[in-house]
C-alpha positions in Angstrom: 0.1 0.2 0.0 1.6 3.3 -0.9 2.4 5.8 1.9 0.2 8.9 2.4 0.9 11.1 5.3 -2.0 11.3 7.6 -3.7 14.1 8.2 -2.0 16.6 11.0 -3.6 17.5 14.1 -5.3 20.8 13.2 -3.5 24.2 13.8 -3.4 25.6 17.2 -4.1 29.1 18.5 -6.7 29.9 16.0 -9.8 29.2 14.4 -10.8 26.2 12.4 -12.5 25.7 8.9 -14.3 22.4 9.4 -16.4 20.8 6.4 -19.5 19.3 7.3 -20.5 17.0 4.5 -24.7 17.0 4.8 -26.9 19.2 6.0 -29.4 16.8 7.9 -30.1 17.5 11.8 -27.1 15.8 12.6 -24.6 17.8 10.4 -26.8 20.9 11.5 -26.0 20.2 15.1 -22.7 19.4 13.9 -22.3 23.1 12.5 -24.0 24.6 15.3 -21.6 23.3 17.9 -18.6 23.7 15.5 -19.6 27.7 15.1 -20.4 27.9 18.8 -16.6 27.2 19.9 -15.4 29.9 17.7 -14.4 28.0 14.5 -16.0 28.2 10.6 -18.1 25.6 9.6 -18.6 24.9 5.8 -21.7 22.6 5.0 -22.0 20.7 1.6 -25.3 19.4 1.1 -26.0 17.0 -2.3 -29.4 18.1 -2.8 -31.1 21.4 -3.0 -33.2 21.0 0.6 -31.4 20.9 3.6 -33.1 18.5 7.0 -31.9 15.1 5.3 -34.9 12.6 6.5 -36.5 15.1 8.5 -37.7 17.9 5.9 -40.9 19.8 4.5 -42.2 18.5 1.1 -44.6 20.9 -1.3 -47.8 18.6 -2.1 -51.2 19.2 -3.2 -54.3 18.3 -1.5 -57.3 16.4 -4.4 -58.5 19.6 -4.8 -55.4 21.1 -6.1 -55.1 23.1 -2.8 -51.1 23.3 -1.9 -50.1 22.1 1.4 -46.6 21.5 2.7 -45.9 17.8 4.3 -43.1 16.3 5.8 -41.1 13.2 3.8 -42.0 11.3 7.3 -44.1 12.4 10.1 -41.7 12.3 13.1 -42.8 13.3 16.8 -40.2 14.3 19.9 -40.2 13.5 23.3 -40.0 15.5 26.5 -36.3 13.1 27.2 -34.8 15.2 23.8 -33.4 17.4 26.1 -30.6 18.3 23.3 -32.8 19.0 20.7 -35.0 21.0 22.6 -31.2 22.9 24.0 -30.4 23.5 20.4 -33.4 24.8 19.3 -33.5 27.4 21.9 -29.9 28.6 21.7 -30.5 28.8 17.8 -33.4 31.0 18.6 -36.1 29.0 18.7 -39.2 28.9 21.0 -39.6 25.0 21.5 -42.7 25.7 23.3 -44.0 27.7 20.2 -43.7 24.8 17.5 -44.2 21.7 19.7 -47.8 20.6 21.0 -46.8 19.4 24.7 -49.1 16.3 25.4 -48.6 13.6 28.3 -48.1 10.2 26.8 -50.3 8.1 25.0 -51.0 5.6 23.3 -54.7 5.4 23.3 -56.5 3.5 20.2 -59.6 4.5 19.0 -61.8 2.3 20.6 -60.6 4.3 23.9 -58.4 1.4 25.2 -54.4 2.1 25.5 -52.3 4.1 28.2 -52.7 7.7 28.8 -50.2 9.0 31.2 -51.8 11.9 33.7 -49.8 15.4 33.7 -48.0 14.0 37.3 -44.5 14.9 38.4 -42.1 11.9 36.7 -42.3 9.0 37.3 -45.7 9.5 38.9 -47.1 9.6 35.9 -46.3 6.7 34.7 -47.4 5.0 37.4 -50.9 6.6 37.3 -51.0 5.7 33.6 -50.5 2.1 34.5 -52.4 2.1 37.2 -55.4 3.8 35.3 -55.0 2.0 32.0 -58.8 1.0 30.6 -59.5 -2.3 30.1 -56.2 -3.6 32.1 -56.9 -6.0 34.9 -54.8 -6.0 37.9 -52.6 -8.8 36.6 -51.5 -6.9 33.5 -51.1 -3.9 35.9 -49.2 -5.8 38.4 -47.0 -7.4 35.8 -46.0 -4.1 34.4 -45.3 -2.6 37.7 -43.4 -5.6 38.7 -41.2 -5.3 35.3 -40.8 -1.9 36.1 -39.4 -2.0 39.2 -37.1 -4.9 38.3 -35.3 -2.6 35.5 -35.1 0.6 37.5 -33.4 -1.9 40.1 -31.1 -3.3 37.6 -30.0 0.3 36.2 -32.1 0.0 33.2 -29.1 -2.6 31.9 -29.4 -6.1 31.0 -27.7 -8.4 28.2 -27.0 -7.0 25.5 -27.9 -10.3 23.7 -31.6 -10.0 24.4 -34.4 -9.1 22.8 -36.8 -7.0 23.7 -39.3 -10.0 23.8 -37.1 -11.5 25.5 -36.8 -9.2 28.1 -40.7 -8.6 28.3 -41.7 -12.3 28.7 -43.2 -11.7 31.9 -45.7 -9.3 30.9 -49.3 -10.4 29.8 -50.3 -10.5 26.1 -52.1 -7.0 26.9 -49.5 -5.0 28.2 -47.0 -6.2 25.0 -50.1 -5.4 22.6 -50.6 -1.9 23.7 -47.8 -0.3 25.8 -44.7 -2.3 24.6 -44.8 -3.2 20.9 -46.1 0.2 20.1 -43.1 2.0 22.4 -40.9 -0.6 20.9 -41.4 -0.2 17.0 -42.2 3.8 17.4 -38.3 4.4 19.0 -36.4 1.7 17.7 -38.5 0.9 14.6 -37.9 -2.8 14.7 -40.7 -5.3 15.9 -40.4 -6.5 19.9 -39.1 -10.0 18.7 -35.8 -8.4 17.1 -35.5 -5.0 18.7 -32.4 -4.6 21.3 -33.4 -4.6 24.9 -30.3 -2.8 26.2 -31.4 -0.4 23.8 -34.7 -0.2 24.6 -34.4 0.0 28.5 -32.1 3.2 28.0 -35.3 5.0 26.4 -37.8 3.6 28.8 -35.4 5.1 31.8 -35.1 8.6 30.1 -38.5 9.1 29.3 -40.7 7.1 32.1 -38.3 7.3 34.7 -35.2 9.3 34.4 -36.1 12.8 33.2 -38.6 15.5 34.0 -41.5 15.2 31.8 -39.2 12.8 29.8 -42.4 10.7 28.5 -44.1 13.9 27.1 -45.2 13.5 23.7 -43.9 16.5 21.2 -45.7 16.9 18.4 -44.8 19.6 15.8 -47.3 21.9 15.2 -45.3 23.2 11.6 -43.3 21.7 8.8 -40.1 19.6 9.6 -37.6 22.2 7.9 -39.0 25.0 9.8 -38.9 23.4 12.7 -35.1 23.1 13.4 -32.8 22.9 10.1 -33.8 26.3 8.1 -33.0 28.1 11.6 -30.0 26.3 12.5 -28.7 26.9 8.9 -29.2 30.5 9.1 -27.8 30.9 12.3 -24.9 29.2 11.2 -24.7 31.5 7.8 -25.1 34.7 9.7 -21.8 33.7 11.9 -19.6 33.5 9.0 -20.2 29.7 8.0 -21.2 28.7 4.3 -23.7 26.4 2.9 -23.7 24.9 -0.4 -27.0 23.2 -1.9 -26.3 20.7 -4.7 -22.6 20.7 -3.6 -22.6 16.4 -3.7 -18.9 15.1 -2.1 -17.8 12.5 -3.4 -14.2 12.2 -2.1 -11.5 13.5 0.3 -8.2 13.8 0.3 -5.5 14.5 2.7 -3.4 17.2 2.8 -0.1 18.4 4.6 -2.0 20.7 7.1 -5.6 19.2 6.6 -8.2 18.1 4.4 -9.1 18.8 0.5 -12.9 19.2 -0.1 -13.7 20.4 -3.9 -10.6 21.4 -3.7 -10.6 23.2 -0.6 -8.4 23.4 2.5 -10.0 22.2 5.7 -8.8 21.7 9.6 -10.8 19.1 9.8 -14.2 17.5 8.1 -17.2 15.5 9.3 -19.3 13.2 7.5 -22.8 13.7 8.4 -24.2 11.7 5.4 -26.0 8.6 5.6 -23.7 5.4 6.3 -23.8 4.3 3.1 -22.6 7.5 1.6 -19.7 8.0 4.0 -18.8 4.8 3.1 -18.6 5.6 -0.7 -16.7 9.0 0.2 -14.1 7.0 2.2 -13.3 4.5 0.0 -10.9 5.9 -2.3 -9.0 7.4 0.8 -8.8 3.9 2.5 -6.6 2.8 -0.5 -4.2 5.6 -0.5 -3.9 6.0 3.4 -0.9 4.9 5.6 -1.6 1.2 7.1 -2.6 2.6 10.7 -5.0 4.6 8.8 -6.7 2.5 6.5 -6.9 0.0 9.1 -8.9 2.5 11.1 -10.7 3.3 8.2 -11.7 -0.6 7.0 -12.9 -1.4 10.5 -15.5 1.9 10.5 -17.0 1.2 6.9 -17.3 -2.8 7.9 -19.3 -1.8 10.7 -21.2 1.0 8.6 -21.8 -1.6 6.3 -23.0 -4.6 8.7 -26.3 -2.3 9.8 -29.5 -3.5 8.3 -31.9 -0.2 7.3 -35.4 -0.6 8.0 -38.4 1.5 5.8 -40.8 4.3 7.2 -43.8 5.0 5.0 -46.1 7.4 5.8 -49.5 7.9 4.2 -51.0 11.3 3.9 -54.8 11.3 3.7 -57.6 13.9 3.2 -61.4 13.7 3.6 -62.6 17.5 3.9 -64.5 16.9 7.3 -61.5 14.0 8.8 -60.6 14.5 11.9 -59.7 12.7 15.5 -60.9 13.3 18.9 -56.9 13.8 19.7 -54.0 14.7 17.8 -52.4 11.8 17.7 -53.8 7.9 18.0 -52.3 4.1 17.9 -53.8 1.8 16.0 -54.3 -2.1 15.6 -51.4 -3.4 13.3 -51.1 -6.6 11.3 -49.4 -7.3 8.2 -52.9 -6.3 6.5 -53.3 -3.2 8.3 -49.9 -2.0 8.3 -50.1 1.2 10.1 -49.5 1.7 14.0 -50.4 5.2 14.2 -52.2 7.9 12.8 -51.6 11.9 13.3 -54.4 14.9 12.5 -52.4 17.2 10.7 -55.8 19.6 11.4 -54.9 19.9 14.9 -50.9 20.3 14.2 -51.0 23.3 11.9 -52.1 21.8 9.0 -55.6 21.8 6.6 -58.6 20.0 8.5 -59.1 16.9 6.8 -55.7 15.9 6.5 -54.2 12.8 8.0 -50.8 10.9 8.6 -50.4 7.6 8.9 -47.1 6.3 10.3 -46.1 2.7 8.9 -42.9 2.0 10.9 -40.3 -1.2 9.7 -42.5 -1.0 6.8 -42.3 -3.7 4.0 -43.9 -4.4 0.2 -44.8 -1.9 -2.5 -46.0 1.6 -2.1 -49.3 1.2 -4.0 -50.2 -1.8 -2.0 -49.2 -0.4 1.0 -51.3 3.0 0.6 -54.6 1.0 -0.6 -53.9 -1.1 2.9 -53.7 2.0 5.2 -57.1 3.7 3.5 -58.3 0.1 4.0 -57.2 0.2 7.2 -58.7 4.1 7.7 -62.2 2.8 7.0 -62.4 -0.4 9.2 -60.9 1.1 12.1 -62.0 4.9 12.1 -65.3 4.5 10.0 -63.4 7.6 7.8 -63.4 7.3 3.3 -60.0 9.1 2.7 -58.5 9.9 -0.5 -54.3 9.4 -0.6 -52.5 12.6 -1.3 -49.2 11.2 -0.3 -47.2 8.3 0.5 -43.6 8.9 1.1 -41.3 5.8 1.6 -38.0 6.6 3.0 -36.0 3.3 2.2 -33.3 3.5 4.6 -35.2 5.4 7.3 -33.0 3.7 10.4 -30.9 0.8 10.5 -32.9 -1.7 12.4 -31.6 -1.6 16.4 -31.0 -5.3 17.0 -29.1 -7.3 20.0 -25.5 -6.8 19.7 -25.0 -4.4 17.2 -21.9 -2.4 16.6 -22.7 0.8 15.1 -19.5 2.5 13.7 -18.0 5.3 16.2 -17.7 9.2 15.5 -14.1 8.9 15.1 -12.6 7.8 11.8 -9.1 9.2 11.6 -7.0 12.6 12.6 -8.9 15.5 11.7 -11.7 12.8 10.4 -14.9 12.0 12.2 -18.9 11.0 11.2 -22.2 11.8 13.1 -25.4 10.4 12.1 -28.2 8.6 14.2 -26.6 5.7 12.9 -23.1 6.2 14.8 -22.2 4.6 17.7 -24.4 6.4 21.0 -26.7 5.9 23.5 -30.2 6.7 21.7 -31.3 4.3 18.5 -32.2 6.5 15.3 -34.2 9.4 16.5 -33.7 13.2 16.0 -32.1 13.3 19.2 -29.8 10.3 18.1 -28.9 12.7 15.6 -28.7 15.6 17.2 -26.3 13.9 19.9 -24.2 12.5 17.6 -23.6 15.8 15.6 -23.0 17.9 18.9 -20.4 15.2 19.9 -18.5 15.4 16.2 -18.6 18.9 16.6 -17.1 18.3 20.2 -14.6 16.6 19.3 -12.9 19.1 16.7 -12.2 21.0 19.6 -10.5 18.4 21.6 -8.6 17.4 18.5 -7.3 20.7 18.6 -6.0 20.5 22.2 -4.4 17.0 21.7 -1.0 17.0 21.6 0.2 15.3 18.9 2.2 12.0 19.6 
């Protein structure tokens, strides 16, 4: 293998030039962190829009009325502390943009669980004890498991699945609480999902962070929720944003890295795992052996991830509405949606509903038809399809013993994204935390003496 110099440590005593490849939530979080530290961020985005897999889409209702949708219905929860903090940092008011509701996983027939607006963790206790239709056997099984998980520090063997972890629970608790929570948070069915990651989410959401279980439903499109304001915040402080600027390769230089012929002190890859792997492929062949080994190890872990699709079916009828902004649905192979949102209650036009199919399979046409039939049978609504958005690689399958690639790739070269190693599954919070960590690593690297 030919010898090429490793990228040196960034220059001391001055603002660094940092290239960030990708303008999704992770890349923008990294850009904000880098800028806040006094460095200069240059963002390269391959598409003509920012926000990645959580951004706005322009569409039309059946009558031709323009409407702004999202490329997937998302929610936040109160435990997303870093996302909420970052929104505030760039000048947004989360309370104005998010509908704050106590945790609820209720079905159209009124069954399911709804937490009272009590302090954490009393809200979870109250929700369990007051769950309609749950027998005392159901409630006792849930309380006993929750107590054991808390006593064990919300930790378990990394090889366990959620289904194995929850074996002591009753069928009703599994169907009305565990499975909906698991598929919404991890986008992976309980019989395949990682119990250790699930417990981390439960710890923060239900038992650890004040108001952590609260649902925070966006009242605006996802681009307005954070990406647009974050990008403006960065550019107003000397950063740059280049749209339709795809990065296919990076090159080490004597004093940093070259991206599109421009010299940078550090590079943060904030793209998908597959795109990051492609960018790294050329450099790995020419890097010194030790660096090439690190890159091959990183790309091997990235390529080993299995990805799941999420579909959002937008449907409309002039008088369609739900009795609350979000409902859980009883899902099956023929009725695939797990949740439905009333966009009319969330700032959108009256009559617009969004059905979410996590871990989606099958073709778009069949999926859409199944969801419209599900709306008829479970909600009594006859709807007309508006748009069906399928993100084929929306999240990684969060399975037991999964090895996610680390944030550090090589000296001065980092990665961020919801698939990068971290405590959270593939969520907006996971992406934001990863971006913040990568951005902070740039400054840490500068302070680290060269060996």
